[in-house]
C-alpha positions as CSV (number, residue, x, y, z in Angstrom):
1,M,0.1,0.0,0.1
2,R,1.1,3.5,-0.7
3,N,1.8,6.0,2.1
4,I,-1.0,7.9,3.9
5,L,-1.1,11.7,4.6
6,I,-3.2,13.4,7.3
7,V,-3.8,17.0,7.1
8,E,-5.5,18.6,10.2
9,D,-4.8,21.8,11.9
10,E,-5.9,20.5,15.5
11,V,-3.0,18.6,16.8
12,Y,-5.0,16.2,19.0
13,A,-7.4,15.5,16.3
14,R,-4.5,14.6,13.9
15,Q,-2.9,12.4,16.3
16,S,-6.1,10.7,17.1
17,V,-6.6,9.7,13.4
18,K,-3.0,8.6,13.1
19,K,-3.6,6.4,16.2
20,Q,-6.6,4.9,14.8
21,I,-5.0,4.0,11.3
22,Q,-2.1,2.3,13.3
23,E,-4.5,0.2,15.4
24,C,-6.5,-0.8,12.2
25,S,-3.4,-1.7,10.3
26,P,-1.0,-3.4,12.9
27,N,1.0,-5.2,10.0
28,R,1.1,-2.0,7.9
29,N,3.8,-1.6,5.2
30,F,3.1,2.2,4.9
31,Q,4.1,5.4,6.5
32,V,1.7,8.0,7.9
33,F,2.6,11.6,7.4
34,E,1.2,14.6,9.1
35,A,0.7,18.2,8.1
36,E,-1.0,21.2,10.1
37,N,-2.5,22.8,6.9
38,G,-3.1,22.4,3.4
39,R,0.2,24.0,2.2
40,K,2.4,21.9,4.3
41,G,0.2,18.9,3.2
42,L,0.9,19.9,-0.3
43,E,4.5,20.1,0.2
44,I,4.6,16.5,1.6
45,F,2.5,15.1,-1.1
46,R,4.9,16.4,-3.8
47,Q,7.8,14.8,-2.0
48,E,6.5,11.5,-0.8
49,D,4.6,8.6,-2.6
50,I,1.0,9.4,-1.1
51,G,-1.8,7.0,-2.1
52,L,-4.6,8.2,0.4
53,V,-5.1,11.7,2.0
54,F,-7.3,12.3,5.0
55,T,-7.8,16.1,5.2
56,D,-10.0,18.6,7.3
57,I,-12.0,21.0,5.4
58,R,-11.6,24.1,7.5
59,M,-8.0,25.1,7.9
60,P,-5.7,28.3,7.9
61,V,-3.4,29.0,4.9
62,M,-5.0,26.6,2.7
63,D,-8.3,24.8,3.4
64,G,-9.1,21.2,2.5
65,L,-11.1,21.9,-0.7
66,E,-8.2,23.8,-2.2
67,L,-5.7,21.1,-1.2
68,L,-8.2,18.6,-3.0
69,R,-7.9,20.7,-6.1
70,E,-4.2,20.7,-6.2
71,I,-4.0,17.0,-5.5
72,K,-6.1,16.0,-8.2
73,A,-4.3,18.4,-10.6
74,L,-1.1,16.8,-9.7
75,R,-2.3,13.1,-9.4
76,P,-5.8,12.4,-10.3
77,E,-5.6,8.7,-9.0
78,C,-4.9,9.6,-5.5
79,R,-7.7,8.9,-3.1
80,V,-8.8,11.8,-0.8
81,V,-11.2,11.6,2.2
82,M,-12.5,14.6,3.6
83,I,-13.0,14.9,7.4
84,S,-15.2,17.7,9.2
85,A,-16.7,18.3,12.5
86,Y,-19.8,19.9,10.4
87,A,-22.4,18.1,8.5
88,D,-22.4,20.7,5.9
89,F,-24.2,19.7,2.7
90,E,-22.6,22.3,0.5
91,Y,-19.1,21.4,1.5
92,A,-19.8,17.7,1.0
93,K,-21.3,18.3,-2.4
94,M,-18.3,20.4,-3.5
95,A,-15.9,17.8,-2.2
96,M,-17.6,14.9,-4.0
97,K,-17.7,17.1,-7.1
98,L,-14.0,17.8,-6.9
99,G,-13.2,14.0,-6.6
100,A,-13.2,13.2,-2.9
101,E,-13.9,9.6,-2.2
102,E,-15.7,10.1,1.1
103,Y,-17.1,12.9,3.5
104,L,-16.8,11.7,7.2
105,L,-17.9,13.4,10.3
106,K,-15.6,13.7,13.3
107,P,-14.9,11.6,15.3
108,I,-14.3,9.0,12.6
109,S,-15.7,5.6,13.7
110,E,-13.4,2.5,13.4
111,T,-15.8,0.9,10.8
112,E,-15.7,3.9,8.7
113,L,-11.9,4.1,8.9
114,R,-11.4,0.4,8.3
115,Q,-13.6,0.8,4.9
116,C,-11.6,3.6,3.8
117,L,-8.3,1.8,4.4
118,S,-9.5,-1.5,2.7
119,L,-11.1,0.1,-0.2
120,K,-8.1,2.4,-0.8
121,S,-5.3,-0.2,-0.3
122,Y,-5.9,-2.7,-3.0
123,E,-3.9,-2.2,-6.2
124,Q,-4.0,1.4,-6.5
125,H,-2.1,1.5,-9.7
126,R,-4.2,-1.0,-11.4
127,E,-7.5,0.5,-10.5
128,T,-6.4,3.9,-11.9
129,D,-5.1,2.4,-15.1
130,T,-8.2,0.2,-15.7
131,G,-10.8,2.3,-14.1
132,E,-11.7,-0.3,-11.7
133,D,-12.4,1.9,-8.7
134,M,-15.5,1.2,-6.7
135,V,-17.8,3.6,-8.3
136,T,-16.7,2.5,-11.8
137,R,-17.2,-1.1,-11.1
138,F,-20.7,-0.2,-9.6
139,I,-21.6,1.7,-12.9
140,L,-20.4,-1.3,-14.8
141,S,-22.4,-3.9,-12.8
142,H,-25.6,-1.9,-12.9
143,T,-25.4,-0.9,-16.6
144,F,-24.5,-4.2,-18.2
145,S,-25.6,-6.8,-15.6
146,S,-28.8,-7.5,-13.4
147,A,-27.3,-6.2,-10.1
148,A,-29.8,-4.8,-7.8
149,P,-29.3,-1.1,-6.7
150,G,-29.1,-2.0,-3.0
151,E,-26.6,-5.0,-3.7
152,N,-23.6,-2.8,-2.6
153,L,-24.7,-0.3,-0.3
154,L,-21.4,1.3,0.3
155,A,-20.6,1.8,-3.6
156,S,-24.3,2.8,-4.0
157,R,-23.9,5.6,-1.5
158,M,-20.5,6.7,-3.0
159,F,-22.1,6.8,-6.4
160,R,-24.9,9.1,-5.1
161,K,-22.2,11.2,-3.3
162,V,-20.2,11.6,-6.7
163,F,-23.1,12.4,-8.8
164,G,-26.4,13.0,-7.3
165,S,-28.0,13.6,-10.5
166,Y,-26.5,12.2,-13.5
167,Q,-26.5,12.0,-17.4
168,V,-24.9,9.3,-19.5
169,M,-22.9,10.2,-22.6
170,V,-22.1,7.6,-25.2
171,L,-19.2,8.6,-27.5
172,Y,-18.5,6.6,-30.8
173,F,-15.1,7.1,-32.7
174,P,-14.9,5.6,-36.2
175,E,-12.1,2.8,-36.5
176,G,-8.7,4.2,-35.3
177,Q,-10.0,7.6,-34.2
178,A,-10.4,6.8,-30.5
179,P,-7.9,8.5,-28.1
180,G,-6.6,6.5,-25.3
181,R,-8.3,6.3,-21.8
182,E,-5.8,8.5,-20.1
183,S,-6.0,11.3,-22.8
184,M,-9.8,11.2,-22.7
185,I,-9.7,11.6,-18.9
186,R,-7.4,14.6,-19.1
187,L,-9.5,16.4,-21.9
188,I,-12.5,15.7,-19.7
189,Q,-11.0,17.1,-16.6
190,N,-9.8,20.3,-18.4
191,C,-13.4,21.0,-19.6
192,G,-14.9,21.6,-16.3
193,K,-15.7,25.1,-15.0
194,D,-13.2,24.5,-11.9
195,E,-9.6,24.2,-12.5
196,I,-10.1,20.5,-12.6
197,F,-13.5,18.6,-13.1
198,T,-13.8,15.3,-11.5
199,G,-17.3,14.7,-11.2
200,F,-17.4,11.7,-13.7
201,R,-16.5,8.2,-14.6
202,L,-15.2,7.0,-17.9
203,L,-15.7,3.4,-19.2
204,N,-14.3,1.9,-22.4
205,V,-17.2,-0.3,-23.5
206,A,-15.8,-1.2,-26.9
207,N,-12.7,-0.5,-28.9
208,N,-14.3,2.5,-30.6
209,R,-17.0,3.6,-27.9
210,Y,-16.7,5.3,-24.5
211,M,-19.6,5.5,-21.8
212,L,-19.1,8.8,-19.9
213,V,-21.2,9.3,-16.6
214,L,-21.4,13.0,-15.7
215,H,-22.7,14.8,-12.6
216,S,-25.7,16.7,-14.0
217,D,-26.2,20.5,-13.4
218,G,-26.9,23.5,-15.5
219,D,-23.5,23.3,-17.0
220,T,-23.5,19.9,-18.5
221,T,-24.7,20.5,-21.9
222,F,-22.0,23.3,-22.0
223,L,-19.3,20.7,-20.8
224,V,-20.2,18.0,-23.4
225,K,-20.1,20.6,-26.2
226,R,-16.7,21.8,-25.1
227,L,-15.5,18.2,-24.9
228,M,-16.7,17.6,-28.5
229,A,-15.0,20.8,-29.6
230,R,-11.6,19.9,-28.0
231,L,-11.8,16.4,-29.5
232,R,-12.4,17.9,-33.0
233,D,-9.5,20.3,-32.4
234,Q,-7.2,17.1,-31.8
235,G,-8.4,16.0,-35.3
236,C,-10.8,13.2,-33.9
237,V,-14.0,12.4,-35.6
238,V,-16.5,11.6,-32.9
239,Y,-20.1,11.2,-32.6
240,A,-22.0,11.2,-29.3
241,G,-25.5,10.8,-27.7
242,L,-26.4,12.2,-24.3
243,S,-29.2,11.0,-22.1
244,E,-31.7,12.9,-20.1
245,K,-31.0,13.9,-16.6
246,Q,-31.5,11.1,-14.0
247,E,-31.4,10.8,-10.1
248,A,-32.1,6.9,-9.5
249,V,-29.2,4.7,-9.4
250,G,-31.4,1.9,-10.5
251,H,-31.8,3.7,-14.0
252,L,-28.1,3.5,-15.0
253,A,-29.0,1.0,-17.7
254,D,-31.9,3.1,-19.0
255,S,-29.7,6.3,-19.2
256,Y,-27.1,4.2,-21.1
257,Q,-29.6,3.0,-23.6
258,Q,-30.8,6.6,-24.0
259,G,-27.4,7.5,-24.9
260,V,-27.1,4.7,-27.3
261,T,-30.5,5.7,-28.8
262,A,-29.5,9.2,-29.3
263,L,-25.9,8.3,-30.8
264,E,-27.5,5.9,-33.5
265,S,-29.9,8.8,-34.3
266,K,-27.0,10.4,-36.0
267,I,-28.1,8.5,-39.1
268,F,-31.0,11.0,-39.5
269,T,-29.0,14.3,-38.9
270,R,-25.7,15.8,-39.7
271,E,-25.2,16.6,-36.1
272,H,-22.3,15.0,-34.0
273,L,-23.9,15.6,-30.8
274,I,-27.5,14.4,-30.3
275,L,-29.5,14.9,-27.0
276,Y,-32.1,12.2,-26.2
277,Q,-34.5,14.7,-25.2
278,D,-34.5,16.2,-28.7
279,I,-35.4,12.9,-30.5
280,C,-37.4,10.8,-28.0
281,E,-40.7,12.5,-29.0
282,I,-40.1,12.7,-32.8
283,R,-38.7,9.2,-33.6
284,T,-41.5,7.2,-32.4
285,D,-42.5,4.9,-35.4
286,S,-41.4,1.3,-35.7
287,F,-40.7,-0.5,-39.0
288,F,-40.3,-4.2,-39.6
289,M,-39.2,-6.1,-42.7
290,G,-42.1,-8.6,-43.4
291,D,-41.6,-12.4,-44.0
292,P,-42.4,-12.1,-47.8
293,Q,-39.8,-9.6,-48.3
294,K,-37.2,-11.6,-46.2
295,D,-38.0,-14.6,-48.5
296,R,-37.8,-12.7,-51.6
297,L,-34.4,-11.3,-50.6
298,A,-33.1,-14.7,-49.6
299,L,-34.3,-16.3,-52.8
300,A,-32.5,-13.6,-55.0
301,L,-29.3,-13.8,-53.0
302,N,-29.1,-17.6,-53.2
303,K,-30.1,-17.5,-57.0
304,G,-27.3,-14.9,-57.5
305,D,-29.9,-12.5,-59.0
306,W,-28.5,-9.2,-57.7
307,K,-31.1,-7.0,-59.6
308,A,-34.0,-8.8,-57.7
309,A,-32.1,-8.3,-54.3
310,G,-31.5,-4.8,-54.9
311,K,-35.0,-4.3,-55.8
312,V,-36.1,-5.6,-52.3
313,L,-33.7,-3.4,-50.5
314,Q,-34.8,-0.3,-52.7
315,E,-38.4,-0.9,-51.7
316,E,-37.5,-1.3,-48.0
317,F,-35.4,1.8,-47.9
318,A,-38.1,3.7,-49.8
319,Q,-40.5,3.0,-46.9
320,M,-37.8,4.0,-44.3
321,K,-37.0,7.2,-46.0
322,G,-40.7,8.0,-46.5
323,N,-41.2,8.0,-42.7
324,P,-39.9,11.0,-40.8
325,S,-40.8,9.4,-37.4
326,I,-38.9,6.1,-37.8
327,N,-37.0,5.2,-34.7
328,S,-33.4,3.9,-34.5
329,W,-34.2,0.8,-32.8
330,S,-36.2,-0.4,-35.9
331,L,-33.1,0.2,-38.1
332,E,-30.9,-1.6,-35.7
333,F,-33.4,-4.6,-35.8
334,F,-33.6,-4.3,-39.7
335,L,-29.7,-4.6,-39.7
336,T,-30.0,-7.7,-37.4
337,Q,-32.4,-9.2,-39.8
338,L,-30.2,-8.3,-42.8
339,T,-27.1,-9.7,-41.2
340,L,-28.8,-13.2,-40.6
341,I,-30.2,-13.2,-44.4
342,Y,-26.8,-12.5,-45.8
343,Q,-24.8,-15.0,-43.4
344,Q,-27.1,-17.7,-44.4
345,A,-26.8,-16.9,-48.1
346,L,-22.9,-16.7,-47.6
347,E,-22.9,-20.3,-46.0
348,R,-24.3,-21.6,-49.5
349,K,-21.5,-19.8,-51.4
350,D,-18.2,-21.0,-52.5
351,T,-15.8,-18.9,-50.2
352,G,-13.1,-19.2,-47.6
353,D,-13.8,-19.5,-43.8
354,S,-12.1,-16.3,-43.1
355,L,-14.3,-14.3,-45.4
356,R,-17.4,-16.0,-43.6
357,R,-16.1,-14.8,-40.2
358,I,-15.7,-11.1,-41.2
359,M,-18.3,-10.2,-43.7
360,F,-21.7,-9.0,-43.4
361,R,-21.9,-7.8,-39.7
362,Y,-23.3,-4.4,-39.2
363,E,-24.0,-1.7,-36.5
364,L,-26.1,1.1,-37.1
365,V,-23.6,3.5,-35.8
366,Q,-21.1,2.8,-38.6
367,F,-23.7,4.5,-41.0
368,S,-23.7,8.3,-41.4
369,S,-27.0,8.4,-43.4
370,L,-29.8,6.1,-44.6
371,D,-28.3,6.7,-48.2
372,Q,-24.9,5.2,-47.1
373,M,-26.7,2.3,-45.4
374,E,-28.6,1.5,-48.5
375,Q,-25.5,1.8,-50.6
376,E,-23.3,-0.5,-48.5
377,L,-26.0,-3.1,-48.0
378,T,-26.7,-3.2,-51.9
379,D,-23.1,-3.4,-52.6
380,D,-22.7,-6.3,-50.3
381,A,-25.8,-7.9,-51.9
382,Q,-24.0,-7.8,-55.2
383,K,-20.9,-9.2,-53.7
384,L,-22.9,-12.1,-52.5
385,C,-24.7,-12.8,-55.8
386,R,-21.5,-12.7,-57.7
387,L,-20.1,-15.6,-55.5
388,P,-20.3,-19.2,-57.0
389,A,-22.9,-21.5,-55.3
390,K,-21.1,-24.1,-53.1
391,E,-20.9,-27.5,-54.5
392,A,-23.1,-29.9,-52.7
393,A,-21.5,-32.6,-50.5
394,G,-22.5,-36.2,-50.2
395,Q,-23.1,-39.3,-52.4
396,S,-26.1,-38.0,-54.1
397,G,-24.7,-34.8,-55.6
398,D,-26.6,-31.8,-55.8
399,V,-29.2,-30.5,-53.3
400,V,-32.0,-31.7,-55.2
401,E,-30.6,-35.1,-55.4
402,R,-29.8,-35.1,-51.8
403,M,-33.5,-34.1,-51.0
404,K,-34.9,-37.0,-53.2
405,E,-32.4,-39.4,-51.4
406,Y,-33.7,-38.0,-48.0
407,A,-37.1,-38.8,-49.2
408,R,-36.4,-42.4,-50.2
409,R,-34.7,-43.1,-46.9
410,H,-37.1,-41.1,-44.6
411,Y,-40.4,-41.7,-46.4
412,A,-42.0,-43.2,-43.1
413,G,-41.2,-40.2,-41.0
414,D,-43.3,-37.0,-40.5
415,F,-41.2,-34.2,-42.1
416,T,-42.0,-31.0,-43.9
417,V,-39.8,-29.0,-46.4
418,K,-39.5,-26.4,-43.6
419,Q,-37.8,-29.0,-41.2
420,L,-35.8,-30.3,-44.0
421,A,-34.6,-26.8,-44.8
422,E,-33.9,-25.8,-41.2
423,E,-32.6,-29.0,-39.7
424,V,-30.9,-30.9,-42.7
425,F,-29.6,-28.4,-45.3
426,F,-29.6,-25.2,-43.2
427,M,-31.3,-23.3,-45.9
428,N,-34.1,-20.9,-46.5
429,P,-37.3,-23.0,-46.8
430,A,-38.9,-21.1,-49.5
431,Y,-35.7,-21.2,-51.5
432,L,-35.4,-24.8,-50.9
433,S,-39.0,-25.5,-52.1
434,H,-38.7,-23.3,-55.1
435,L,-35.3,-25.0,-55.9
436,F,-36.9,-28.4,-56.0
437,A,-39.9,-27.4,-58.1
438,E,-37.7,-25.7,-60.5
439,K,-35.4,-28.6,-61.0
440,T,-38.0,-31.5,-60.9
441,G,-41.2,-30.0,-62.3
442,E,-43.1,-31.0,-59.3
443,S,-43.5,-29.8,-55.7
444,W,-41.7,-31.4,-52.9
445,S,-45.1,-32.7,-51.2
446,S,-46.1,-34.3,-54.4
447,Y,-42.6,-36.0,-54.6
448,V,-42.8,-37.3,-51.1
449,K,-46.4,-38.7,-51.7
450,K,-45.3,-40.4,-54.9
451,I,-42.3,-42.1,-53.0
452,R,-44.9,-43.0,-50.2
453,M,-47.4,-44.6,-52.6
454,E,-44.6,-46.6,-54.5
455,K,-43.4,-48.1,-51.1
456,A,-47.0,-48.8,-50.2
457,A,-47.6,-50.6,-53.3
458,K,-44.7,-52.8,-52.8
459,L,-45.6,-53.5,-49.3
460,M,-49.2,-54.5,-50.5
461,E,-47.7,-56.9,-53.0
462,E,-44.9,-58.4,-51.0
463,K,-46.1,-58.7,-47.4
464,D,-49.3,-59.5,-45.5
465,F,-50.0,-56.1,-43.9
466,S,-53.2,-54.4,-43.0
467,I,-54.2,-51.0,-44.5
468,T,-53.6,-49.3,-41.1
469,E,-50.1,-50.9,-40.8
470,I,-49.0,-50.0,-44.4
471,A,-50.3,-46.4,-43.8
472,S,-48.3,-46.1,-40.5
473,M,-45.2,-47.6,-42.2
474,T,-45.3,-45.1,-45.0
475,G,-45.7,-42.1,-43.1
476,Y,-49.4,-41.8,-42.8
477,N,-50.8,-41.5,-39.3
478,D,-54.4,-40.9,-40.6
479,V,-55.5,-43.8,-42.5
480,S,-58.2,-41.7,-44.2
481,L,-55.4,-39.7,-45.8
482,F,-53.7,-42.8,-47.1
483,I,-56.9,-44.3,-48.5
484,R,-57.6,-41.1,-50.4
């Protein structure tokens, strides 16, 4: 553990805290330094390896809040605990905003002190480098998992002290544009109205995406606009969505989703910063690609008919562009549908494994407009259509021959072309049915019926079976259907 600094102008109070620390950590491997005011405390801080500071708020020469500002400017990762004889809400609020870990009232209880020591002593450098401090872990678990708001009361309390009310900003950088986490933290700190702004937590949720939780007040919108401007000044291309103001800890996941929804709405506008409150009452309509359209597209891709595939996409995008109220969730779902259709078509094409792994995976944030989205999806459809069909494997040659062989072997079973397509050939049912009819001149059901009748005729000639038994042996559970 790194060393501890106690800054307190009352000598007896200072020695009391030092004694408590020593009693709580009998096997300590750290030093405890003392200072009688903020200025002397800052001198020691600059000279020694300090990881945890306990400081009074009201002191001569330099008070605790000023010391907190200086410490965070020099080394933001250092943990600072404010101690005071006064339960002053404004002091506490300012301390938390400036980055204090705790605000404790004198005299400090043993339980509170042990909590501070245990929370601050574990892998200080690793927590700073990775953002794994208590509040960040709390945000992570309550945004991306099902943790209950009261599951960690201490962390919940700390979150409320740091933020009170909050907003979530989701930032997206095109590939290769995202600054490192440390650079982002410095930029954010320098955007605050104070010398240093620490009422935030930054999470790297993807290679090109950050989640920024901000203390929300009247200056939040100004802060995020300033951050966007500074990122642009550094040559970064960045898009961001900002959630509405929230106070309940249990709504972290909802706030993150609001930020994502606002970010994804960049496809409708030229703006780089989109506020959820500006789009939530405008973008309310849903859009779904119907089954007939999905089947038409799948059939065109499988046949290599890029004109037919392009026509389906053109029709779908015409509907989207014609609705000024369509929401981003619908577009995300549409991309999920297209990804599945394209990947299924790719499985039936003659191409390498590496191509199958990397092609045709879409995220809405990667598109800057509906026109760009339509063009890229159409281009990919053409690429698919140009690929040769994969040679069918197996003893019977092509797919149609394999279907015939399947019918000859399994005529006694109860199966449909849909089951055959999904469970045996892993193909689109409509396409498989069309393919069989096109190649043979008869439907799949007619062919299966013919095979069953041939087998039934042989059984009637060669064996002494009843009509009911023969019906059952040739796939007819209902004798009346067999007789007809």
